[in-house]
N, C-alpha and C positions, 0 to 999 in steps of 0.2 A: 560510259558504265558497261561491266562484263557479265550481259543476261545472255541466256542459251534461247530463254523463251521467251519470243516478244508476241503474242495474241498480235498486234495492231497488223502483223507482216498480210494476215487474212483478211483486213478489212482497207488494203491499199485503195481499191478502184471499185467501180461497180461489175466490172467483170467477174473481177474477185469475189467479192461478196456475194454475186449471182450463184455462183458454182459452187461454193460452201453453205448456203442458205438451206438450215434444217428443215425448216416448215416452209410448205409451197401451198398457197393458194391456188386451184384450180373454177373456171366456170362450173365444171362439173359437182362442185363441192356446194354451189350456194342454190337455194328456193327459194323463188321469188314468192312471196307473199301479195295475195291481190283480192280486193273486197268488191262483190255485186251487188249491188241493193235494187230493189224493184219499186216501181215508181217513178224512177226517174228518166228524163228522155234526154241528157247530157252529163257526161261524168263531172261528179262536184268532189272539187278538194276538200281534204278533210282537215281542219282549222288547225289542228294543233300536232299535224304530220305532214308540213309542208312537202310541196311534190309528191303526196301521194292521195287515191281518189276512192272514190265509191264509184265502182264501174256501172254502166248498161252492160247489158250484155253483147252487143254490138262493141262498144270499146274494149268490153275482158275481152274479146278474144284479138280485139288488135295488140294489146298489151300483152297476151301470153305470144302472140306473133312476134313483137319485140324481143323477147326473153328469148325466145326460140333462135332468131335472128344472130343474137347477142352468146349464144352457145349454154344459154340456160335449158337444162334436161329437166329440172320439174319446177311445178307451181301449186301451189297451197291457196285454192277458195277458200272464202268465208262468205256467207250471204246474210243478206241485211234485210229483212222484211220489212213490209208496212208495217206501222203498229194498229189497223184494225185486224191484221192477219196474226196476231199474236196471241196466247192465251196460257191459260195458266200451266198446260204440260207440255208448249212447244210442238203442236201439230202440224206446223207449217214446215218444221224440218225433215217429215219423211214422207210429205205431199209431192207428186211427181212434178207436179205444177209449181210448187215451192220455188222461192228465186235461187236456192243454192243447187239446185238439180238442175232447172232449166240450163243455169249458166255451166254445170258440169257437163251438161249435153252437148252445149253449143260448143265447146272447147274439145270432147272427144269426136265429134264430128267433122269439125276443122282439122286437125291435127292426127286425129285416132294416138297409132304410137310413139308417135315423135317424140312427145312431150309426158312423162309422169303429171300424171291429175291428182293429187292427193286433194281430200275434202277436209277439212273440220267437221269432226264426229260430234258436238257436242252442242244443248238445247239452250244456252246462256241468252244468245240473238234469237231467240224464237220463243221466249216465256215471257208474258207480260210483268214478271216480276223481276227477271232478269238474271236467275240464280240458272246454276245447270241440269237441274232436274225438277219435278213436280215436289211440292213443299207437302210435309206432314208434322202432328204436331205428334212429340214425343213422350215418354212416360211422364216427364216434370213438368210436361204443359208446355214445351218449348216449340217454337217455329224453329223446323229444319228440314232439310231437301232429304227428299225419300232414297237412301242409295239403291235398293233392291230397286225400287220401279223404276227408278233412274236408268239402269242397267237396262232392263226389257227395254225402253223407250229407246235406249242408243243403239240395241240390235235393229229396231226397226229403221232408224234413223242408217244404218248403214249399210243395210241391205237396200232401202232407197237409192242410196249414193253409188254403189255399186250397180244397179240396174241404169243406172243414170250413164254410168261410165267410168267413175273412178278406178283407179289402178291401185291407190293406196287410199285407206280411212284412217283417221287420226283422232282417235277418241282422248280429250281433253279434259273432262269433267273432274277427275280423279277422283271416283266411285270406286270402291271395292269390287271386285272382282269383274270389272268393263272389260277387259280381255279376252278374257272365258270365255263370257257371253255374246260376244261380237264375233269370235271365233266361229264357237257353234254354231250361230244364227248363219253368217256368210257361209258357212260348209254344208248345213244343210238347205241351203237353196242354190247349192251349184257354184260359187263363187268361191271355191277353194284357192283360187289364184289372185283374188285380192288379198293386197298386203296391211297389215297393221302397224304404223306407227304410233306407239304407245309414250303418249305424257308422261311418263313412269315419275319425274322428280319436277312437279308443278308447283311453285311456291307460292302463297299468299302475299305479294308483291305489291307494292308499291309503285313499281315501274310499269305497270299495265294501264295506269292513266289514261292515255290517250285513246287507248284500244276503244275504251269506251263511246268516244267519240265516232272510231270508226264503224263501229257497229251500231251505232244506236241502242247502246244499252240502257234497261230498263231497270236496274240492278235498284235492289232496296236493301241496305243492308253490307255485308261483306260476305268472304266466302272461308274465313277461318277456320270451318267446322272441316273443310272438305278438300282445301289446297294446305300445302305442309306450314309448318313455322318456319320464317326465316334463319332462327336460330339451330335448326337441327340439320347433323349432316347424315350420321347413320340411317337418318329415317329416308333417304333416300336412296342408298342401299337394300336397304328390304324392298322397300316398293319397284326397284328394279330389279331384284331379284324374284319377287313375285309375277311381274310383267312379262319376265323372261319364260317363267313355267307356266304359267297360262298361255303362252304361243304369239306372243310378239315377234315380231318380225325385225325392228326397229325399235329405238330406246328414246327421249330427250330428256334433253333439261332443260326448265324456263325460268326465270330469265337467265342471259348470260351472263353479262359482267361482274355483278355480284355474287356470281355462283360458279367461279372458274374451276375452282377446289372439288366442287362437285361433280361436274365436268370432269377432270381427270379419274374421281375415284370410279364414276361410273363408266370410263372408257376401261380401266383397269380391269373389272370385272366383267364385261360385256359380252357375249359371244356372238353379238351381232352390231350391225351399225349403230354408232351412237352421233343422234344431233343434238343441236343447241339451239335456242330460238334467240334472236337479237330483237327484242321485244320493243315496243313501241315508244314508251318510255326513253329507250336508251337511242331511237333515232330523233326523236326530239329534243333530246339534249344537244348529237351531236348537231345539229340543225339549226338552234337557237345559238351556239355558241359559235358556229362556222358565219352564220349570219352577222354577229356583233365584230365579227374580225377578230375573235379571241384565239380561235385555233384554224388549221389548216385543213379545210374539210375533208380531201382527197385523203391526204397522209393519214389523220386518225381515223375514218373510214376503213382504211386500207388494215393500216395497225390492230384497230382492236379484230376486226373478223381473223386476222392471221393470228391474232392471240388466243381466242377460240379454236380453233387448228390445231396451235401448240398444244392447248391444255387436254386435247384428245379427240375434238371433235371431228366425225368425218363427213359430217352435214351440218349447215347453218340456214336454218331460213331468215333471212334479211328480206327489209324493203330497201334496199340498195341492190338485190341480187343481178338486175338490167344492167343498172349501171356499171357496178364493178366487173361485170364480164367483159365491157367494152376496153375498160381500164388495163385489163388483163391484156387483152387483146393487143396490145399496145405497149405492150410488156413493163407496163407499171407493177409495182409489186410495196 
């Protein structure tokens, strides 16, 4: 065949494929997600997320150490309170002795600025009804999450996390005006240098299922009135633009796998770093398929994360961060 162009020339061996790869993963791109639980004396495996744990304060510090040693530069912490500490507003979320703030403080004492400490800034783990803010009755008599009251409580939570030592707060409740409110509250309390990671495009997704086990969720009903409809794309653009105008330092799309078109859209318009969250359901599906021998675990994990970077994500929240950082150090991709 008389062919001038033979694209296969650039696929002939591993070294050739490496030098022309358009998208690369680095340990610095990955954010390790970790859970710290009150009232336990040893790490407890999350049944629906094999290999992931609810940590004690002590094992949390060791998990962060493992991440740092592997080259991971950021961890995202979620708190799991005792059931008796939950209430209708989630007040344990801003208690200095609440489990998440104690976990943040322990990691900051141990590592200082060696690793970026990000804290989840949402009330769903701390409320006895499992929603992302206090409930109220609207004009039609329906029970809904009170947007403005929730934002005020997020402000308290964010300030408490900053005091505990968080470098970044990450409001994930999808309340209107949450970024502006938190930015003002942080600035007024002298935390101008604490960053905000905005969950700008967070969908009411079925992929969150295993996460409910991870945080011991008390959710009653669903979150469709405040998280986005999976059918909508333009809405993500609006939400991201609003968060940027309100002062977000970073923006996020969540989940990842089914929303890579949204990641691309947000990456094209954003003037700040863009993150994506490979959520619990995505993790659980990979683990289940790999355990059954249906997929090659390492290969599919790296392929999934590379796809997120290719779509435009600068940062990836993933339960695989520490493990993948080790793989990358061995030259795998």
